[in-house]
C-alpha positions as CSV (number, residue, x, y, z in Angstrom):
1,M,187.3,-195.9,-42.1
2,K,189.6,-192.9,-42.1
3,R,188.2,-190.1,-44.2
4,A,190.6,-188.4,-46.6
5,R,191.0,-184.8,-47.5
6,L,191.2,-184.9,-51.3
7,V,190.9,-182.1,-53.8
8,V,192.7,-183.4,-56.9
9,P,190.7,-186.6,-57.3
10,F,187.5,-184.5,-57.2
11,V,188.9,-182.3,-60.0
12,L,189.8,-185.4,-62.0
13,A,186.3,-186.9,-61.5
14,L,184.8,-183.7,-62.7
15,S,187.0,-183.6,-65.8
16,V,185.8,-187.0,-66.8
17,L,182.2,-185.9,-66.5
18,V,182.8,-182.7,-68.3
19,S,184.2,-184.5,-71.3
20,A,181.2,-186.8,-71.3
21,C,178.5,-184.3,-70.7
22,G,179.8,-181.1,-72.1
23,Q,179.2,-179.3,-68.9
24,K,181.4,-176.9,-67.0
25,P,181.5,-177.9,-63.3
26,A,181.6,-175.6,-60.4
27,A,184.7,-175.4,-58.4
28,P,185.2,-178.4,-56.1
29,A,184.9,-178.4,-52.3
30,S,187.9,-179.3,-50.4
31,G,187.8,-182.4,-48.1
32,G,188.2,-182.3,-44.4
33,Q,188.0,-184.2,-41.2
34,G,184.4,-185.1,-40.7
35,G,181.8,-184.0,-38.3
36,T,181.2,-181.6,-35.5
37,G,184.6,-182.1,-33.9
38,G,188.2,-182.3,-34.9
39,S,190.6,-179.9,-36.6
40,A,189.4,-177.8,-39.5
41,P,191.0,-178.1,-42.9
42,A,193.2,-175.4,-44.2
43,A,190.6,-174.2,-46.7
44,S,186.9,-174.9,-47.3
45,S,184.8,-175.0,-50.4
46,S,184.3,-171.2,-50.3
47,G,188.0,-170.5,-49.6
48,A,187.5,-169.2,-46.0
49,A,188.9,-170.9,-43.0
50,P,186.1,-172.7,-41.1
51,A,185.5,-172.5,-37.4
52,Q,186.7,-175.3,-35.2
53,G,184.3,-178.0,-34.1
54,G,181.3,-177.1,-36.2
55,Q,179.9,-174.6,-33.7
56,Q,178.6,-171.1,-34.2
57,A,181.4,-169.7,-32.0
58,S,180.8,-166.0,-32.1
59,S,179.4,-163.2,-34.2
60,G,180.9,-163.5,-37.7
61,A,182.1,-167.0,-37.1
62,V,181.1,-169.7,-39.5
63,K,179.3,-172.9,-38.7
64,R,181.1,-175.9,-40.2
65,I,178.9,-178.4,-42.0
66,S,180.5,-181.8,-42.9
67,I,178.8,-183.6,-45.8
68,A,179.5,-187.4,-45.9
69,T,179.6,-188.5,-49.5
70,G,181.5,-191.5,-51.0
71,G,184.6,-192.4,-53.0
72,T,186.2,-190.0,-55.4
73,S,185.1,-191.9,-58.5
74,G,181.4,-192.0,-57.6
75,V,178.5,-189.6,-58.0
76,Y,178.1,-188.8,-54.3
77,Y,181.5,-187.1,-54.0
78,V,181.0,-185.0,-57.1
79,Y,177.4,-184.1,-56.1
80,G,178.4,-183.5,-52.5
81,G,181.2,-181.2,-53.6
82,G,178.8,-179.1,-55.5
83,L,176.4,-179.1,-52.6
84,A,179.2,-177.9,-50.3
85,Q,179.8,-175.0,-52.7
86,V,176.2,-174.1,-52.8
87,L,175.8,-174.2,-49.0
88,S,179.0,-172.2,-48.4
89,K,178.0,-169.6,-50.9
90,H,174.3,-169.2,-50.2
91,V,173.6,-170.1,-46.5
92,P,174.9,-167.2,-44.4
93,G,177.3,-168.3,-41.7
94,V,177.8,-171.8,-43.1
95,E,181.1,-173.3,-44.3
96,A,180.5,-176.8,-45.9
97,T,183.0,-179.5,-46.9
98,A,182.6,-182.7,-48.8
99,E,184.1,-185.8,-47.1
100,V,185.5,-188.9,-48.8
101,T,183.9,-192.0,-47.2
102,S,182.9,-195.5,-48.0
103,A,179.4,-194.1,-48.6
104,S,175.9,-195.2,-47.4
105,V,176.5,-197.4,-44.3
106,E,179.5,-195.5,-43.1
107,N,177.7,-192.2,-43.7
108,L,174.7,-193.2,-41.6
109,N,176.9,-194.3,-38.8
110,L,178.8,-191.0,-39.0
111,L,175.5,-189.1,-38.8
112,A,174.4,-191.1,-35.8
113,Q,177.7,-190.4,-34.0
114,K,177.4,-186.7,-35.0
115,S,180.7,-187.0,-36.8
116,A,178.9,-185.7,-40.0
117,D,176.1,-183.2,-40.4
118,V,174.6,-184.2,-43.8
119,A,174.9,-187.5,-45.7
120,F,174.2,-189.1,-49.0
121,T,172.8,-192.6,-48.7
122,L,170.9,-195.3,-50.5
123,G,167.3,-195.7,-49.5
124,D,167.7,-199.4,-48.6
125,S,170.5,-198.6,-46.2
126,A,168.6,-195.8,-44.6
127,Y,165.6,-198.0,-44.1
128,D,167.7,-200.6,-42.4
129,A,169.3,-197.9,-40.3
130,V,166.1,-196.6,-38.8
131,K,164.9,-200.1,-38.2
132,G,168.1,-201.3,-36.6
133,K,168.5,-204.2,-39.0
134,G,170.9,-205.6,-41.6
135,K,174.3,-203.9,-41.0
136,F,172.9,-201.8,-38.1
137,K,172.7,-203.2,-34.6
138,E,170.2,-200.6,-33.3
139,P,167.9,-198.0,-34.8
140,L,169.7,-194.8,-35.8
141,P,168.2,-191.3,-35.4
142,I,168.2,-190.4,-39.1
143,Q,165.7,-188.2,-41.0
144,A,165.4,-187.2,-44.6
145,L,165.8,-183.9,-46.3
146,A,165.2,-185.0,-49.9
147,V,165.0,-187.9,-52.3
148,L,167.7,-187.0,-54.8
149,Y,167.7,-189.4,-57.8
150,A,167.8,-193.2,-58.4
151,N,170.9,-195.3,-58.1
152,Y,171.4,-197.9,-60.8
153,T,172.8,-201.3,-59.9
154,H,175.7,-201.6,-62.2
155,I,177.2,-205.1,-62.7
156,V,180.1,-204.5,-65.0
157,V,182.0,-207.1,-67.0
158,K,184.1,-207.1,-70.1
159,A,182.1,-207.6,-73.2
160,D,184.2,-210.6,-74.3
161,S,184.2,-212.3,-70.9
162,G,181.5,-214.8,-71.7
163,I,179.5,-213.6,-68.7
164,N,176.0,-212.9,-69.8
165,S,173.9,-213.1,-66.6
166,V,174.4,-212.7,-62.8
167,K,174.2,-216.5,-62.5
168,D,177.4,-216.7,-64.6
169,L,179.2,-215.0,-61.7
170,A,179.2,-218.2,-59.6
171,G,182.9,-219.1,-58.9
172,K,184.2,-215.8,-60.5
173,R,186.3,-213.1,-59.1
174,V,183.8,-210.4,-58.1
175,S,184.1,-207.1,-56.3
176,T,181.0,-206.4,-54.2
177,G,181.9,-202.8,-53.4
178,S,183.7,-201.1,-50.5
179,P,183.1,-202.4,-47.0
180,N,180.3,-200.6,-45.3
181,S,178.9,-199.2,-48.6
182,G,175.4,-199.3,-50.0
183,T,176.9,-201.1,-53.0
184,E,177.9,-203.9,-50.8
185,V,174.3,-204.1,-49.4
186,I,172.7,-204.4,-52.8
187,A,175.4,-206.7,-54.2
188,E,174.8,-209.2,-51.4
189,R,171.1,-209.0,-52.0
190,V,171.3,-209.4,-55.7
191,L,173.6,-212.4,-55.5
192,K,171.4,-214.1,-53.0
193,A,168.4,-213.6,-55.2
194,Y,170.2,-215.5,-57.9
195,G,171.1,-218.3,-55.6
196,I,174.8,-217.3,-55.1
197,D,176.2,-217.1,-51.6
198,P,178.2,-213.8,-51.4
199,Q,180.7,-215.4,-49.1
200,S,181.3,-218.8,-50.6
201,G,179.8,-218.6,-54.1
202,I,182.2,-216.2,-55.6
203,K,185.9,-215.2,-55.1
204,R,185.1,-212.0,-53.4
205,E,186.9,-208.7,-53.4
206,R,185.7,-205.6,-51.6
207,L,186.8,-202.6,-53.7
208,G,185.5,-199.1,-54.4
209,V,184.4,-198.3,-57.9
210,G,187.7,-196.8,-59.0
211,E,189.7,-199.7,-57.7
212,S,187.2,-202.1,-59.2
213,A,187.4,-200.5,-62.6
214,D,191.2,-200.7,-62.5
215,A,191.1,-204.3,-61.4
216,L,188.7,-205.3,-64.2
217,K,190.8,-203.5,-66.8
218,D,193.9,-205.3,-65.6
219,G,192.3,-208.7,-65.5
220,K,192.5,-209.1,-61.7
221,I,188.7,-209.5,-61.4
222,D,185.9,-210.7,-63.7
223,A,183.1,-208.4,-62.6
224,F,182.2,-205.7,-60.2
225,F,179.1,-204.2,-58.6
226,W,178.5,-200.6,-58.3
227,S,175.3,-198.7,-57.2
228,G,175.4,-195.2,-58.5
229,G,174.0,-192.5,-60.7
230,L,174.5,-192.0,-64.4
231,P,177.2,-191.6,-65.5
232,T,179.5,-192.7,-62.8
233,A,183.0,-191.3,-63.5
234,G,184.9,-194.5,-62.6
235,V,182.8,-196.6,-64.9
236,L,182.8,-194.0,-67.6
237,E,186.6,-193.8,-67.5
238,L,186.9,-197.6,-67.8
239,A,184.4,-197.7,-70.7
240,S,186.4,-194.9,-72.5
241,T,189.7,-196.8,-72.2
242,P,191.1,-197.8,-75.6
243,G,190.9,-201.6,-76.1
244,V,188.3,-202.1,-73.3
245,K,184.6,-202.7,-74.0
246,I,182.3,-203.3,-71.2
247,K,178.7,-204.5,-70.8
248,L,176.2,-204.3,-67.9
249,L,174.2,-207.3,-66.7
250,P,170.5,-206.9,-66.3
251,T,168.7,-207.5,-63.0
252,D,165.1,-206.8,-63.8
253,D,164.1,-210.4,-63.4
254,I,164.7,-210.4,-59.6
255,I,163.2,-207.1,-58.6
256,D,160.0,-208.7,-57.5
257,A,162.0,-211.1,-55.3
258,L,163.9,-208.1,-53.8
259,V,160.7,-206.3,-53.0
260,K,159.2,-209.3,-51.4
261,E,162.2,-209.9,-49.2
262,Y,163.3,-206.4,-48.3
263,G,160.3,-204.1,-49.0
264,P,159.2,-201.7,-51.7
265,L,162.6,-200.1,-52.1
266,Y,163.6,-201.4,-55.5
267,T,162.2,-200.6,-59.0
268,P,163.2,-201.5,-62.6
269,V,165.2,-198.6,-64.1
270,P,166.6,-198.4,-67.6
271,V,170.3,-197.5,-68.3
272,P,169.9,-195.7,-71.7
273,P,172.1,-196.7,-74.6
274,G,175.2,-194.5,-75.0
275,V,175.5,-193.5,-71.3
276,Y,178.7,-195.5,-71.4
277,P,180.8,-195.9,-74.6
278,G,180.2,-199.4,-76.1
279,V,176.9,-200.0,-74.1
280,D,174.7,-199.5,-77.1
281,Q,171.5,-201.1,-76.0
282,E,169.2,-200.3,-73.1
283,V,169.8,-202.4,-70.0
284,I,167.1,-202.7,-67.2
285,V,168.6,-202.9,-63.7
286,A,167.4,-202.7,-60.1
287,G,167.1,-199.1,-59.0
288,V,167.0,-197.7,-55.5
289,P,166.4,-194.1,-54.4
290,N,169.2,-191.9,-53.0
291,L,168.5,-189.7,-50.1
292,L,170.0,-186.7,-48.5
293,V,169.7,-187.3,-44.7
294,V,170.6,-185.6,-41.4
295,H,170.5,-186.4,-37.7
296,R,167.1,-185.8,-36.2
297,D,168.7,-183.2,-33.8
298,M,169.7,-180.9,-36.6
299,P,168.1,-177.4,-35.9
300,E,164.9,-176.9,-37.9
301,D,166.1,-173.6,-39.4
302,L,169.4,-175.2,-40.6
303,A,167.6,-178.1,-42.3
304,Y,165.2,-175.6,-43.9
305,N,168.0,-173.3,-45.1
306,I,169.9,-176.3,-46.7
307,L,166.9,-177.2,-48.8
308,K,166.2,-173.6,-49.7
309,A,169.7,-173.1,-50.9
310,M,169.6,-176.3,-53.0
311,F,166.3,-175.4,-54.7
312,D,167.1,-171.7,-55.2
313,N,170.4,-172.5,-56.7
314,K,169.7,-175.8,-58.5
315,A,171.4,-174.7,-61.7
316,E,174.7,-174.7,-59.8
317,L,174.2,-178.3,-58.7
318,E,173.3,-179.3,-62.3
319,A,176.5,-177.8,-63.5
320,V,178.4,-180.2,-61.3
321,H,176.6,-183.4,-62.2
322,P,173.6,-184.2,-64.5
323,E,171.9,-186.3,-61.8
324,A,171.0,-183.0,-60.0
325,K,168.6,-182.2,-62.9
326,K,166.3,-184.9,-61.5
327,L,165.8,-183.0,-58.2
328,T,162.3,-181.4,-58.2
329,L,159.9,-180.4,-55.5
330,Q,157.7,-183.4,-56.5
331,T,160.4,-186.0,-56.7
332,A,162.2,-184.8,-53.5
333,T,159.2,-185.9,-51.4
334,K,158.3,-189.2,-53.0
335,G,159.7,-192.6,-52.2
336,S,161.6,-191.9,-49.0
337,P,161.7,-195.0,-46.7
338,V,162.4,-192.8,-43.7
339,E,160.5,-189.9,-42.2
340,F,161.3,-186.3,-43.1
341,H,163.0,-183.8,-40.8
342,P,160.7,-181.1,-39.4
343,G,162.7,-178.4,-41.2
344,A,162.2,-180.3,-44.5
345,M,158.5,-180.6,-43.8
346,K,158.2,-176.9,-43.2
347,F,160.1,-176.1,-46.5
348,Y,157.9,-178.4,-48.6
349,K,154.7,-177.2,-47.0
350,E,155.6,-173.6,-47.8
351,K,156.2,-174.7,-51.4
352,G,152.7,-176.3,-51.5
353,V,154.0,-179.9,-51.9
């Protein structure tokens, strides 16, 4: 999928989160053509022109780092924009940009192709990638830098829809997420766990979270899946729309089945009341860890310096999105389904983790 260079949607996504969380975000990163090749964008997250091709060209030149994130209405893009700012500001010689993508599956393929340098991904997609299973035809050379936070499996419907459980989605118009996204992976697995064929058991759409929210608001679909952090801007904007009240469907009753079928990647996680307007009671859903991953060929010192910048300047990430508050030295090393990069292992060892 073609990756866009978008600045305005990032600002809009941040504005929604600011109104909800009362936090002032850091300035956004600009988008750019992904990876270690291709033309550089006109401006990067730190405002300096990056070097061509992601190479340390000469003394004083910058190394371009492409961060594969997700759609502009999701947490990955906002978090990734903040990360790009932190790396550009605090890692000498680095210029980082946040790329708009379809998220996990596409991000992992971009890493493997060396068309991106750092990527956000769901743990289940990363596990499949290193095993060469599911949506991946062969094992990919991916390693982890950190476990970031848990993704929450949102299944969003209108409160007055009469849909009260996942089983009620049979025959309905349902968006299962963008093609080649982690949302699509978990949506298919959840539907199968409830006995619904993702291909024939629903009237399927494959939309990103922003498109899905608009389609639900306009009555074009009955429900949509989204795997993301709390709050997700696209869902928050929908729930804040006058005349629209949403609810989330629980999935805690099929977590054991998911673990049995796919491995210990899923846990029950609570969506607290009040995270989204109108959702006034706790909802237990399937959670899966989010990872920050890189190609195994990334230089050890670069991987080390990325983590050092993140932890030394965590307050700057927290100002961009509240999910960054969940990043600690202890949580960053727990629950990864893929092995850690040597640079990450060096960093955590020095920190006594």
